[in-house]
C-alpha positions in Angstrom: 7.2 62.5 103.0 3.9 62.6 101.2 2.9 60.7 98.1 3.7 57.2 97.1 7.0 55.8 96.1 7.2 55.5 92.3 9.2 52.6 90.7 10.1 52.2 87.1 10.0 48.5 86.3 7.7 45.6 87.1 9.1 42.3 85.9 12.8 42.6 86.6 14.4 41.0 89.6 14.8 44.2 91.5 11.3 45.5 90.7 9.7 42.2 91.9 11.6 42.3 95.2 10.6 46.0 95.7 7.0 45.0 95.1 7.3 42.3 97.7 8.7 44.6 100.4 7.0 47.9 99.4 3.5 46.8 98.2 2.1 50.3 98.5 4.5 51.7 95.9 3.4 52.3 92.4 5.2 50.2 89.7 5.3 51.3 86.1 5.7 48.7 83.4 6.3 49.2 79.7 2.6 49.9 79.0 2.6 52.7 81.7 5.9 54.4 80.8 8.0 52.8 78.1 11.7 53.6 78.7 12.1 53.9 74.9 10.1 57.1 75.3 12.0 59.3 77.8 9.3 62.0 77.8 6.7 59.5 78.8 8.8 58.7 81.8 9.1 62.3 82.8 5.4 62.8 82.3 4.6 59.9 84.6 6.6 61.5 87.4 5.0 64.9 86.9 1.5 63.3 86.9 2.1 61.0 89.9 3.8 63.5 92.2 5.6 60.8 94.2 7.6 61.1 97.3 10.7 59.5 95.6 11.5 57.6 92.4 13.5 54.4 92.0 14.6 53.4 88.5 14.7 49.6 88.6 14.4 49.2 84.9 17.2 49.0 82.4 18.4 47.4 79.1 20.5 44.6 80.6 21.1 42.2 77.7 24.8 42.7 77.7 25.7 40.8 74.6 22.7 41.9 72.5 23.5 45.6 73.3 26.5 45.3 71.1 24.1 45.2 68.1 21.5 47.6 69.6 23.5 50.5 71.0 20.9 53.1 70.1 18.2 51.3 71.9 20.4 50.6 74.9 21.4 54.3 75.0 17.8 55.4 74.9 16.8 53.1 77.8 19.9 53.3 79.9 20.9 57.0 79.5 18.2 59.1 77.9 15.3 57.7 80.0 17.1 58.1 83.3 18.1 61.6 82.2 14.4 62.5 81.7 13.5 60.9 85.0 16.2 62.7 86.9 15.3 66.1 85.4 11.7 65.7 86.3 12.6 64.7 89.9 15.0 67.7 90.1 12.2 70.1 89.1 9.8 68.5 91.6 12.4 68.4 94.4 12.1 64.7 95.0 14.9 62.1 95.4 15.8 59.9 92.5 17.6 56.5 92.9 19.3 55.2 89.7 20.7 51.7 89.8 23.9 51.2 87.9 26.5 48.5 87.4 30.1 47.3 87.9 30.3 47.3 84.0 31.2 51.0 84.1 34.7 49.9 85.0 37.3 48.2 82.8 38.0 45.4 85.3 41.7 45.9 85.6 43.7 45.3 88.8 42.6 43.4 91.9 41.6 46.2 94.3 37.9 47.0 94.9 36.7 49.9 92.7 36.1 53.1 94.7 33.1 55.2 94.0 35.3 58.0 92.6 37.4 55.7 90.4 37.6 56.6 86.8 35.1 54.6 84.7 36.3 52.8 81.6 33.5 50.6 80.3 34.5 47.8 77.9 31.3 47.4 76.0 28.0 49.0 74.9 26.1 48.1 78.1 28.7 49.7 80.3 29.0 52.7 78.1 25.3 53.4 78.1 25.0 52.9 81.9 27.9 55.3 82.4 26.2 57.8 80.2 23.1 57.4 82.3 25.1 58.1 85.5 26.5 61.3 83.9 23.0 62.4 82.9 21.6 61.9 86.4 24.3 64.0 87.9 23.9 66.7 85.3 20.2 67.0 86.2 21.3 68.6 89.5 18.6 67.1 91.7 18.8 65.0 94.9 20.0 61.6 93.7 21.9 58.4 94.4 23.6 56.4 91.8 23.8 52.9 93.2 26.2 50.6 91.4 25.8 46.9 92.0 26.9 43.6 90.6 25.9 40.0 89.8 22.3 40.3 91.0 20.4 37.1 91.7 17.0 36.1 93.0 14.3 33.3 92.7 12.8 35.1 89.7 13.9 36.2 86.3 17.0 35.4 84.4 20.1 35.2 86.5 23.2 33.1 87.2 21.8 31.2 90.1 18.7 30.0 88.2 20.9 29.0 85.2 23.2 27.0 87.4 20.3 25.2 89.1 19.0 24.2 85.7 22.3 23.1 84.3 23.4 21.5 87.5 20.4 19.2 87.4 21.1 18.2 83.8 24.9 17.7 83.8 27.6 15.9 85.8 30.1 18.7 85.2 29.9 22.3 84.0 32.7 24.7 83.0 32.5 28.1 84.6 34.7 31.1 84.3 37.1 31.5 87.2 39.1 34.6 86.4 36.3 37.1 86.9 35.9 38.2 90.5 33.0 40.1 92.0 30.3 40.3 94.7 27.1 38.4 94.0 24.2 40.5 95.2 20.8 39.2 96.5 18.1 41.2 94.8 16.1 41.4 98.1 19.0 43.0 99.8 19.4 45.4 96.9 15.7 46.3 97.1 16.0 47.1 100.8 19.0 49.2 100.1 17.2 51.2 97.4 14.3 51.9 99.8 16.6 52.9 102.6 18.5 55.3 100.4 15.4 56.9 98.9 14.1 57.5 102.4 17.3 59.0 103.8 17.9 61.2 100.7 14.5 62.8 101.4 15.6 63.5 105.0 19.2 64.5 104.1 19.6 65.7 100.5 23.3 66.3 101.1 23.8 62.5 100.9 23.4 62.8 97.1 26.1 61.1 95.2 27.5 57.8 93.8 27.5 54.6 95.9 28.3 50.9 95.7 26.3 48.0 97.0 27.4 44.4 96.4 27.4 41.1 98.3 30.3 39.7 100.3 32.7 37.9 100.1 34.1 38.5 96.7 34.4 35.4 94.6 34.7 34.0 91.1 31.8 32.8 89.0 33.1 29.3 89.4 33.2 29.7 93.2 29.7 31.1 93.1 28.5 28.1 91.2 30.1 25.7 93.7 28.3 27.3 96.6 25.0 27.1 94.7 25.5 23.4 94.0 26.5 22.7 97.6 23.5 24.4 99.1 21.2 22.8 96.5 22.7 19.4 97.1 23.5 19.0 93.4 26.4 16.6 92.6 27.4 18.6 89.5 31.2 19.3 89.4 32.6 22.7 88.4 35.6 22.9 86.1 37.4 26.2 86.2 38.0 27.9 82.9 39.4 31.3 81.7 37.3 34.0 80.2 39.2 33.4 76.9 37.7 29.9 76.8 34.2 31.3 77.0 34.1 34.1 74.4 31.1 36.4 74.4 30.1 39.3 72.0 30.6 41.8 74.9 33.7 41.7 77.1 33.3 41.3 80.8 35.3 43.0 83.5 37.7 40.7 85.2 37.7 42.7 88.4 34.1 43.6 89.5 35.0 44.1 93.2 33.2 47.2 94.5 34.3 49.2 97.5 31.1 49.7 99.5 32.5 51.7 102.4 30.9 55.0 101.4 27.5 53.3 101.4 28.0 52.0 104.9 29.2 55.4 106.1 26.4 57.5 104.6 23.4 55.1 104.9 24.5 52.5 107.5 24.0 49.7 104.9 26.3 46.7 105.3 27.3 44.4 102.4 24.9 41.4 102.5 26.4 37.9 102.7 25.4 36.4 99.4 25.7 32.9 100.8 22.8 33.6 103.0 21.0 35.1 100.0 21.5 31.8 98.1 19.8 30.0 101.0 16.9 32.4 101.0 16.5 32.1 97.2 16.6 28.3 97.3 14.0 28.2 100.0 11.8 30.5 97.9 12.2 28.2 94.9 11.4 25.2 96.9 8.3 26.9 98.1 7.3 27.5 94.5 7.9 31.3 94.5 10.5 31.4 91.6 8.1 30.8 88.8 8.9 33.9 86.6 
C-alpha cells in the first residue's frame, strides 16, 4: 500500500496509542479536521490520499449527549458518513470504531456481530447511526465495536479508580453491569492490523467486535485495579439503580469476538495484563494527559 495511514483524532486514548505504535501515521485533530464539519473530514481524506483511514475520534460524553443530541449525531454519524464516502470513492479501507452501547444490554449471552441493535440512549443511537452510514457508503470498511476502554492517558475508569482509591477507604461500584475491559494499546494494534488486512483482502469488510477478556463487572474491575496497584481501598457492590445517571447503561456489554479472531486472527486481550502495563506506564510518568 502507498501513502500514509490517516487517523482522525489526536488526544483520545485510542489516538494516543496509535501515535505510539504508528508514529509515521498522520493524525488530524480538531484544528485540522473538525468532526463538527463533516465536509472538512472528507476534504482531508481527498487531499491526503492515504493508504487507509482509522476514525479514532468520537463524541463519547455519554451523559452530556442526552442534552446535545444534534452535536453527538454530527460527530458520531454525519462525520463518519462523510469519511466513509470519501474512502469509498478513493478505494481505500476505512476503520470505524464503535461501541457496546449500540445494544440494549438485555440477557447474559455475548452479543453477536449480527445481533439486532437497540441503543438505550443518545450516545448509542448516534453511534448506531454512524455504523449504518458507514455500511451505506459501500466502500471497504470495518466497524469495530469495543467496550470499557482504558489506558494510562485520558479520562477512563482505571484512572478514576486510582484517584479515588488513594483518597478513600471504601468505594461503591456498580456490580450488575458486565463487560470486557479493553486496553487501548491492544485496540490500537487491532485497528492497525484490520486496516492492513482490509487493503489486502477487501472481502473482509464487515462488522466486528474486539474487547478484553475475561468478562467482569465494574466492581470486579475495580478490585483488580486496587489489587495490582496495592491500594487498600475496599469495593462495595451496588446496583445500577443505586447510581443513577442521565443516560442508561447496558447491563450486558459482553461482546462475541469470534468473528474477529476468524477473519483477522486477533485474540481477545487479557485486560488484567493490560492493567499491569498501564500501571507500569503511570509509574514511569507516562500517564500525564
